[in-house]
N, C-alpha and C positions, 0 to 999 in steps of 0.2 A: 385541483387535484385534493380529497379529501385525505382525511388526517386516520380517518378508519383503520385502511384497511392495510394491513403490518406488519403481509406477506406476500411475497411474490413470488413461484419457480419455476424456471425453464426446465425443460429436456435440449438434451443438447444437438445428437445429429438431427440436422436438417431446421433449425433453431437457433441457437446460439452459433452455431458452422455449421455453414454452407456448402452439406457434404455429408458423408459414413463415413467412420472412421474405421468401417469392418471393409466396406467397399476399397475405401484405398487400399487395407493391407490385402487385401482380397488379394488386388488386383495386382502387386509389387511382389506377394510374393505368387500366386500364379495358382489362384486357391478360390478364383472366382466363382469358376464353374461349380464346384462346390460346395458350395457353399450357396448358390443365389440355390442351389438343388433341396437345400435343409431350408431356405427359409420361404421359397417355397409349398413344401409341404402340411395340405395345413391340415394332414392326423395329425399333425407332432404338438404335444402340447409348446407355450413358448417355449417353460423354461429348460425345455430336454434341447429344445431349438441352439440356446447358450453353450447347453452340456457341451452337443455334437460339434457345435463351433470351434470353445474354446477347445476342446481335442483334436480340431484342426492345427491348430498353431501351434503344439507345443513345437519347441527349441528355437521358437523366436528370440530375439533376444529383446527386452525389456525398450530398447531404447531406439530400437525402427515402431515401439506404438505411440514415441514418441515423436518423435519425427512426422511418423504417419497424419500424425493431428498439427502440425503445422503446414504442411503442403497443405491442408483445408481452409481459404476462407474465413472469419468471421464477420459473421452476419450484417449484414448493412444497416447502420445503427446500434449496434448492441454495448459497445459502448460509450451511446449517452442514453441511453434505454437503462443502462445501472447505474447512471449516475444521478439521472431524473427521481430512478425508485430512490434511491442511497438521501438524496437531495430531499426527500416526505418519508426518510424514515425506516422503511422497510428491511427489514429483515430477507437477503437475497438468498437463490439456492439456486444446485443441480439437481437432478437426480432423473439418472440416465439406464438405458441398462443396456448402453455400452459399458468401459471397462473406466476401474478408481483411477487407473495413472493416468487418464488422457482429464477427464474432471476433477482429479486433485490440481492438474495443472491450468487449469481454465479458472480455479478456484484463486488459485493462487494469483494466476493471471492478473487478474480484474478485482479480489477483495473481497467474496463473497464468504459468507457468513458457510453455508456449507454444501457436501454436494453430498449424496445418496448413488453410488452406483453396484455393476459384478467386481468384483475381484478377482484377477486372475494369479494362479499361484503359478509365484516365481522361486526358481532357487536359481544359484551364483549368477543373478542376469537374466536367464532362459524363462523362459515361459513351459511348465510343466504338463502343459492342455488340459489343467482339473480347473477346476473355475467355483468359488465360495460366493454364496446367490442371493443374492438378503430376505430376499422373495417380500412373508405380508399377506396374501393372500390366503394363506390357509389359514389368517387369525383373526380374517373380518370377513369370509366369504368372500372372496370377489370374485365379481368372473372374468377376469385378466387369465389370469393363468399363468403367468410369465415373472419373469426371472427376478427381478423387480415388479413389485407392486406399487404402483405410485400412487394410486389412491392411498395407501397404507403408511407411506410412507409422505406426505402429506403430511399425513394427521398428525403421525408423528414428530414434525418437524413444527408443527401448527402448536402442536401441546405444550414440547421445547419452553419454546416462547411465549406461554401464555397467549397465542391468539386462534379467536372463534374462527371455525371453520368458512364459517362465513367472511370470514375479513382474508382469506387468501386471493392470491389469480398464481393459476396455471395456465402456464402456457407449453403446445407441442402441434407434431403436424402430423400423426401417426396413429392408428389404431391402439396400435403401445401408451398412451398417451392417453386415454379416451379414459378409464375406470379415474384421473385425475383431474379433467378437466369440465369428467361434468356432476364431482366433487364439488368443489371449488368454489369459491362466493363472485368470482369473474370466470370460465373458463372462454380463452381462447384460441381459438386451430389457426397455427400460423403456416398459411401457404400450403394444403392439407392434401396425402399424399394417396386417400384410399376413402372411400364411399366410408365407412365409420363416420371415422373425422369429419368430412364435409358437409356433415347434416347438426352438426356443432351448429346454437346461437352466433356468438359471434366468432368471424371470419377474416383474416386477412388472406386477402391473394396476392400480396405485391411483397419481395424479397427487403423489408425492411422493416425495423421490430419501432423503429419509433412508433410505428400505427399505430399502439398494443395501447394510445392515452385515449384513441380514441373509445374505447369503455372501459378506461380507468379515472372517473374522474375526480 
């Protein structure tokens, strides 16, 4: 493996974890149909969907988010992939449009260098229904319009560590990852979930994160 590429970014849902946090929460608390209806509405911009979904979580104990995360298996060979990347001097992080409570837990558990995610506002341990979104697309005119512009935050973390964008790796599984995956030096679609991300050059079709090393030499 070359020592030139020094930053690797993973999406969380469907990439680091073998499932989706919001699905686990919505199923447990009877919100599945409401949330799926919001997600399926193509007339609503991504960041507006995030606001609407957050409002449905009002009153939820923040501990339930960690419990929901713990109910989802970690993707096969994630720990191995992280270990190999660390051995080769990478800065490693998570950029997700899920929630910082979960992303921080994973970052701490695996000794990652950073994470970017949506912050659910919590008061006295309970979710208020409001959310603080990192955005970023407004600063670079990105097409994504999501609550977390993954391209913008990929660039931000690369600059923070003094790494050229061509020396970055980004791994994701849905349209929400597209701006990041197509902009990184090496973009990898992992178990692609839609036709948009499925058009990427580098694709992994089985649930094994060690396969990223077919593309990272």
